[in-house]
N, C-alpha and C positions, 0 to 999 in steps of 0.2 A: 545710639549710635548713629542710627539711620536717618533720624530727623535731622542730622547735621550734614548729611552728605552733599549736599546741595552748597551749602555754606563752606566745606572744604574744596568744593571743585571752584568756587569762586576766589578763595585764597590762593590755590595753587595758581590761577592764573595771574593774580597779582603780583605774587612774589617770584613766579617763573621766569620774570625778566631781571637784568642787572640792576641791583640797588645803589645808591650813592648816598653819602651823608645828605645832600641836599634834598632828595626826596624822599628818606626814611620817614619823615614825620608826615608828609602828603600821604605816604602809602599807609602808615597806621591810622589816621584819622578815616582814611578811604574804606579803610579795613573793618574800622570800629562801625560806621556807619551801614557799611553793608550786611554785616551779621544783625546788628539791630533791625535794620529794615525786611531781613530774611526772616527772623522769629516772629516779628510783629505780623508778618504776612501769614505765616504757618499757624500763629495762635488763631488767627482770624479764620482759616480754612480746616482747622483741624475738627474732626467729627463733634468733639464736645464742645468746641467753641458756642454752637447754637444753643445753648442752654447757658453758658457763663454768665450772660446778661439777658434773661428770658425776654425783659421788657424789649429788646432790640427785634427779638425774632416774631414778638406778638406784635410790634408795630408794623414790620414785614407783611406778616400772615394776614393783617387786617385789609391789606388792598385784594389781595387774592378771596380772600371770604365775602368781601362786599361785592366782588366780581361775580361770584357764584351766586349769592343771595339775590341779586339784582336781575339775573337773568335766568336762573333753573327753572323756578315756577312759571313763569312768563312762557319758555320755550315749551316746555310739557304741557302747559294748558292750552297753547294754541295749534299744537299739533293735535290733542284731543279734539279741539271743536271742528279743525280742519276736516279729520278723518270723518266726524260725526256730519259734517255739512257735504261732503261729496262721496258720492260713489266708487265702486273700484275702478271706474273707468275715468274718474277725475272731474264728473260732471254734478254740478250742483243738485241736491234733492228737492232744493225750493228755491223760489226766487226771493224769499224772504231778506229784508235788510240784514246785512252781517256786520253790526256795529261792534259786537262783542269781538269779533274774531281780526282783531287790529294786527299791525305789525309788533315786533320786538321794540320795547319802549328804549328809545334813544338813552336815555339818561343810564339803563344798563349796561348798554354796551360801549358808552364812554366810561364807565367805571371799568369795563374789561379792559379796554385801550390802555387806561393809565395805569393798570396794574401790569400791563406786559411792559410798559414803556418805562415806568419808574421803578418796578420790584429788581431787577437785577442791578440797579445803582444801591440799593440799601443793604445794611449789614445784618446777619451774616450771609455770606454767599449760600445759595440754595438752589443748585443747578436743578435736580429733579423737578423741584416744584415750579421754576421759571420755565422749564420745556414743557412742563405739563399745561402750563398756563397759555404759553403760545400756541400750542396745540388746539387747546380748547378755544381761544379768541376766532383760529383760521375756522375751526368747524362752525363756531357762532355764525360767524361771518357767512360762510357758505350757506347755512340753513337760512339766515335772514334774506340772503338775495332769493333763494328759492322759493321762500314763503312770499316775497313780494310779487314775485311772476304769479305765482297762483291765486294771490287775491285779486290783482290786476284782471285775470281771467273770469272769476268770479263776478266781480264787477261788472266787464263787457258783458257776460251771459245774463246779468240780471234785466238788461234792457232787449236782449237779443229774443227775437219773435221766432216762434217755431222751435225746431229740433236742430242741435248743431250737424253742420254738415260733415262727412267721413275725415276731411283734412283736420276741422275743428278737433274732432272728438279725440285724433292719433294726437295732437298737441297737447290735449287737456290730458290724456292717460299717460304722457311721457312728462309733463309736469309733475303729475302726483308721484309717478315713479321717482323722480328726481328728489322731490319733496321728501319723500320716504326714506330714501338711502342717505340723503342730506342730515334727516333727523339721526337715523342709527348711527351715523357716525358722529353725530354731536352727543349722543348718549355714550358712546364708547370714550370720547373726549371727557365728558363731565365726571364719568366713572374713574378715569384715571388723574384727573384733578382732584377729586374727592379723597382718593387714598391718600395723595399726597398733602393735601391740607389735614386731615386725619392725624396723618403721623407727625407732622410738625407740631400741631394743635396738643398731642400727647406729649412730645418733648417738652413742650412749654409748660402743660400742666405738672407736669413732674419735677419740674425744675422750681415753680412758683411754690408747690406744696412742699418741696426740700427745704427750700429756703424757710418758710414760715417755722416748719417743724424744728430747724435748727435752732432759730431765733427763739422759739416762744411754745414748743412742744405742739402736741396736738390738741390744743385748748380749742377756743370758739373759733378764732380765726381760722385754724386750720379746718374745722368743721363745716364752717360757712363757704368756704372756698371749695373744698371737696365736696360739698353738695352740688355747686351749681356745675362744677366739671363734670361730675358724676351724671348730671341731668341732660348733658349736652348729647350722648348717642342716641337717646329719643328722636330729639329735633333731626339730625343728622340721617337716621333710619326713615322717618316720617317725609323726607326730601325724595324719597323712591315711592311713596304711597303708604298709606293705613294698611299695613298687610299684619298676618301673625307673625311676621319674621322681627316685628318690633316688639314681642312679648318679651325678648332677653333684655333688651334696651330698657325697658318698663320696670321690669324686677331690679336691676341696678339702679333705676330712680328710687324703688320703693326700698330697697336697703339704706339708701343714702339717706333718707327721708326719716326713717327709723331710727339711724345712727346720729342724726342731728337732734331729733327730739331727745332721745335717750340721754345725749350729752346735757341738753338745757334742764332735764329733770334732776340730772346729778348735780348740776351747778345752777341754782334758779336766778343767781342774782346777776351773772355775767352779763347776758343780756340787757340787763338796766343800763349797762355802764357804757354798751358800745353804741355809738351816734347811728340812727337811721335802723338799728335792729329790729325794732317792730315792724318796720314797712317791710323790711327782707322777710322777716319770716313769716308775715302775710302773705307776701308773693310766692313764698317757697310752698305754704300749704293752698294756696290757690292752685299753683300749678301742678303740684301733686294731684290735687281733685280733679283737675279737668283731664291730665293724662288717665288717672284710673277710670273715668267716664268713657273717654276714648276708646281705651282698650276693651270696655264692656262692650261699644259697639262695634269694633273689629271682631270680637269674639262672635257676635251677633250677625256679622256679615252686613251691616248696615251703616258703616261709618262714613261719615261724607265729608265735603270740604269745610263745612261750618265747623265740625267738630275738631278738625285739623287746623283750620284757623285759631280756634280757641287755644289750643294747647301752644301754638306758636306765638299768639299774643301775651299769653301770661308768661311764657318764659323771657319774652322781651321785657316784661315789667320786671321778671326777676334779676336778670342781667343789670338791668338799671338802677336796682334798688340795691345789689350787691356792690355796685360801683361806688354809692355813696357812703358804705360802712367804713367806720374811722375805729379802731380798736386802741386808741392812744390811752384811753382810761383803763385798761386790763393791766398797766405796768409793764407795756413792752416799751419799743424804743421809740415810739411817738411817731413811725413812719406809717402804720395802718395801712391801706390800701396801696399809698404812692410806693410802698417799697417792694410792691410785687408787680405793677404793671403801668403801663401806659394807655389808659383808655380815655373817654369824655373826660373823666374827672382828674385826669392828670396820675392815677395810679397803676403800676404795673399788673396787678390782680387782675384788676378791671380791665387792663387790654386784654390779658389772656382769657378773661370770660366774653368779653364783648367780641372778641375775634370770633368766637364760635357762636355767636348769637344766629 
């Protein structure tokens, strides 16, 4: 009854005036259109609407994920390099060239601007996600400006002879403090955006798997999609750095990998009937192997960027191969990945997966 309150209020406003025989048909038509429009809007805005068509949310979510993916690592790496380059007072420790310490890539910033501008116009509405993205873009812009000022000072000091004068020292110290504060604000905004992306991704994942299960049960399509989705938490964790906190995400991956192979052992002929499955299972195994090796390095305290990059690269291969899977010959409706997503290959499960790459 509550969902119709707004409609009844409009109805009361229309019928509250005097009706004549000449206007009754017009009122009836207007009333019907008002009710249709109201119900249509409520269906879109309802909490469950976000997963009624997961491909819509996956398509929208992809904008925000591309923004984060194109800028998150770049910001963290530049801040690390900057703090290694300058002392507590903001003075460079060396006058060596700083080629590796460049600005935030313009392409990444443009993707975030695009997400902020276009995202709110895509269905379904995601007010929290949109707000967190706006906060993230503001924080990214502020950090980018502070970094540019700091890099300009480093370049100027590279050609400066002797020690900086007191006024320069004060300015450099202020620049360093401002950059650190801007970075801290960006980290907070990144965490907020990450939480919203993860929540939205979980809704997409759940909806996609439920749709597959309703259509064909927990067969090979379900197991394949579930493996990719359960692989994603490790990638998300590694965004914060390779630490022991990622062990739980690894164990989720390990469990999913075991379940996928257990299904294949119980149904040895199914994989041969799925287009591209041999490539997919190879990528799944290589990703799991890289993740297991990384976990060993994490436990040994010597995990580096190269090991993390290896896992990220293998996950990228996994997602691309998953987007090519077609399950038509398993006796399903012939929709394959196209039924569950809107990724590069045109499928909705592919969108749900590539969104989290």
